[in-house]
C-alpha positions as CSV (number, residue, x, y, z in Angstrom):
1,M,35.1,87.7,134.4
2,G,36.7,84.6,132.3
3,D,40.5,83.5,132.8
4,F,43.1,83.5,130.1
5,L,46.3,82.5,128.3
6,G,48.8,84.3,126.5
7,T,49.6,82.9,122.6
8,K,53.4,81.4,124.7
9,A,50.4,79.3,126.9
10,M,48.8,78.6,124.6
11,A,51.2,76.8,122.2
12,E,52.2,74.8,124.7
13,K,48.9,73.4,125.7
14,W,48.1,72.9,121.4
15,N,51.5,72.3,120.6
16,C,52.5,73.7,118.1
17,R,54.4,77.7,118.0
18,Q,54.1,81.1,118.9
19,S,53.7,82.7,116.4
20,Q,51.3,80.8,114.8
21,I,49.0,81.3,117.5
22,S,49.2,84.7,117.2
23,K,49.1,84.3,113.4
24,W,45.2,83.1,114.4
25,C,44.1,86.1,116.7
26,R,45.3,88.1,114.2
27,E,43.7,86.9,111.8
28,G,40.0,85.3,114.5
29,K,40.6,82.5,113.6
30,I,41.0,82.0,117.9
31,Q,37.3,82.7,119.3
32,G,37.0,84.8,122.5
33,A,40.8,85.6,121.9
34,Q,41.7,89.8,122.0
35,Q,44.5,92.4,123.0
36,D,43.5,96.0,124.2
37,K,45.3,97.7,121.7
38,K,47.4,96.9,118.4
39,G,50.8,95.3,119.5
40,S,49.8,94.1,123.0
41,P,49.8,91.2,123.9
42,W,46.6,88.5,123.2
43,R,44.8,87.5,125.8
44,I,43.0,83.8,124.5
45,P,39.8,82.5,126.7
46,I,41.6,79.2,128.3
47,D,38.8,76.9,127.5
48,A,39.0,78.0,123.6
49,Q,38.5,75.4,121.1
50,K,42.1,75.4,118.3
51,P,40.9,77.1,114.7
52,I,39.7,74.1,112.7
53,K,41.0,75.4,109.5
54,G,38.7,77.7,106.9
55,V,36.9,79.1,110.6
56,H,37.1,82.4,110.6
57,Y,35.9,84.3,114.1
58,E,34.7,87.8,114.5
59,N,37.1,89.4,118.4
60,R,35.9,92.1,118.9
């Protein structure tokens, strides 16, 4: 199992808003992002790449 960051830490890493990270997670734009159930915190792989416009991933 790899290392993960939350939306706040990833926002700092990518220099953007935490709300933007959450939105990208919900939209499936961050590969490997997952949450235990709807409403729980997102876990984002530490080595995830910042989304590219128009690219979507299946996060299941």
